[in-house]
C-alpha positions as a Python dict, from the first residue, in 0.01 Angstrom:
ca = {
    (1, 'M'): (0, 0, 0),
    (2, 'A'): (105, 369, -119),
    (3, 'I'): (207, 682, 194),
    (4, 'N'): (89, 956, 89),
    (5, 'F'): (215, 1276, 369),
    (6, 'H'): (-128, 1476, 217),
    (7, 'P'): (-224, 1732, 582),
    (8, 'W'): (-572, 1529, 564),
    (9, 'Y'): (-395, 1204, 690),
    (10, 'E'): (-300, 1440, 916),
    (11, 'L'): (-641, 1468, 1066),
    (12, 'T'): (-960, 1226, 1219),
    (13, 'E'): (-1278, 1149, 1029),
    (14, 'R'): (-1425, 1383, 1312),
    (15, 'Q'): (-1228, 1645, 1256),
    (16, 'I'): (-1179, 1631, 854),
    (17, 'I'): (-1614, 1633, 933),
    (18, 'K'): (-1570, 1944, 1095),
    (19, 'E'): (-1361, 2080, 780),
    (20, 'I'): (-1606, 1992, 551),
    (21, 'G'): (-1891, 2173, 788),
    (22, 'K'): (-1682, 2504, 837),
    (23, 'R'): (-1528, 2540, 406),
    (24, 'L'): (-1937, 2455, 361),
    (25, 'K'): (-2049, 2791, 578),
    (26, 'E'): (-1770, 2978, 397),
    (27, 'F'): (-1951, 2859, 93),
    (28, 'R'): (-2233, 2996, 171),
    (29, 'L'): (-2154, 3293, 339),
    (30, 'H'): (-1965, 3374, 56),
    (31, 'Q'): (-2329, 3382, -193),
    (32, 'N'): (-2503, 3500, 86),
    (33, 'I'): (-2721, 3247, 163),
    (34, 'T'): (-2933, 3170, 527),
    (35, 'Q'): (-2940, 2833, 672),
    (36, 'K'): (-3275, 2868, 693),
    (37, 'R'): (-3326, 2951, 239),
    (38, 'L'): (-2980, 2665, 191),
    (39, 'G'): (-3248, 2440, 426),
    (40, 'E'): (-3521, 2507, 186),
    (41, 'M'): (-3302, 2505, -109),
    (42, 'I'): (-3261, 2091, -39),
    (43, 'G'): (-3595, 2077, 181),
    (44, 'K'): (-3409, 2080, 558),
    (45, 'G'): (-3446, 2294, 887),
    (46, 'P'): (-3202, 2555, 894),
    (47, 'D'): (-3063, 2303, 1225),
    (48, 'E'): (-2977, 2031, 934),
    (49, 'I'): (-2767, 2346, 850),
    (50, 'S'): (-2606, 2376, 1130),
    (51, 'K'): (-2532, 2072, 1193),
    (52, 'I'): (-2357, 2032, 913),
    (53, 'E'): (-2066, 2337, 929),
    (54, 'S'): (-2100, 2264, 1273),
    (55, 'G'): (-1914, 1982, 1190),
    (56, 'K'): (-2163, 1709, 1309),
    (57, 'P'): (-2236, 1372, 1040),
    (58, 'V'): (-2503, 1360, 812),
    (59, 'T'): (-2556, 1107, 521),
    (60, 'M'): (-2470, 1135, 209),
    (61, 'T'): (-2750, 1274, -20),
    (62, 'T'): (-2765, 1569, 247),
    (63, 'F'): (-2372, 1627, 221),
    (64, 'L'): (-2477, 1629, -237),
    (65, 'R'): (-2764, 1763, -210),
    (66, 'V'): (-2590, 2095, 9),
    (67, 'L'): (-2325, 2065, -244),
    (68, 'R'): (-2570, 2110, -577),
    (69, 'A'): (-2716, 2408, -424),
    (70, 'L'): (-2477, 2592, -318),
    (71, 'N'): (-2334, 2517, -705),
    (72, 'K'): (-2040, 2349, -554),
    (73, 'L'): (-2148, 2020, -721),
    (74, 'E'): (-1796, 1969, -996),
    (75, 'Y'): (-1628, 1916, -619),
    (76, 'V'): (-1737, 1487, -662),
    (77, 'D'): (-1533, 1513, -957),
    (78, 'K'): (-1201, 1590, -790),
    (79, 'I'): (-1397, 1354, -490),
    (80, 'L'): (-1384, 1082, -692),
    (81, 'E'): (-1093, 1181, -1019),
    (82, 'P'): (-1062, 883, -1278),
    (83, 'P'): (-732, 657, -1200),
    (84, 'K'): (-518, 807, -1391),
    (85, 'I'): (-277, 608, -1623),
    (86, 'S'): (97, 462, -1570),
    (87, 'P'): (296, 607, -1781),
    (88, 'L'): (428, 250, -1829),
    (89, 'K'): (100, 144, -1969),
    (90, 'L'): (62, 394, -2119),
    (91, 'R'): (416, 451, -2352),
    (92, 'E'): (282, 10, -2361),
    (93, 'L'): (-48, 112, -2556),
    (94, 'E'): (193, 298, -2844),
    (95, 'L'): (407, 46, -2853),
    (96, 'Q'): (73, -247, -2966),
    (97, 'K'): (-67, 96, -3216),
    (98, 'R'): (-121, -26, -3560),
    (99, 'K'): (208, 169, -3779),
    (100, 'R'): (102, 35, -4081),
    (101, 'A'): (-199, -103, -4291),
    (102, 'S'): (-209, -507, -4344),
    (103, 'K'): (-153, -603, -4756),
    (104, 'T'): (-462, -694, -4934),
    (105, 'S'): (-431, -1062, -5144),
    (106, 'N'): (-590, -1029, -5438),
    (107, 'K'): (-716, -1414, -5435),
}
């Protein structure tokens, strides 16, 4: 297993959830949306938004609804970026590419 030295790995799951909540709050405030309004946008009450922003765990569905409402759903691409092809595999594929057309036989 590869070792990752990204700062997120130094945090506990609880700390990560808290940081995500903090960032969602910053997105909301930057867009001048109240907790009440955001709650209405996702079909929840303001207490649920407060819960998220204070770092309490929520369902994945609620999390995705908040991202959608804040126009940040594209962040899912960053979380679930498709695996990149390794340089060795890319080279292997390049070598397998056809260089010429085969001769046709006149039978």
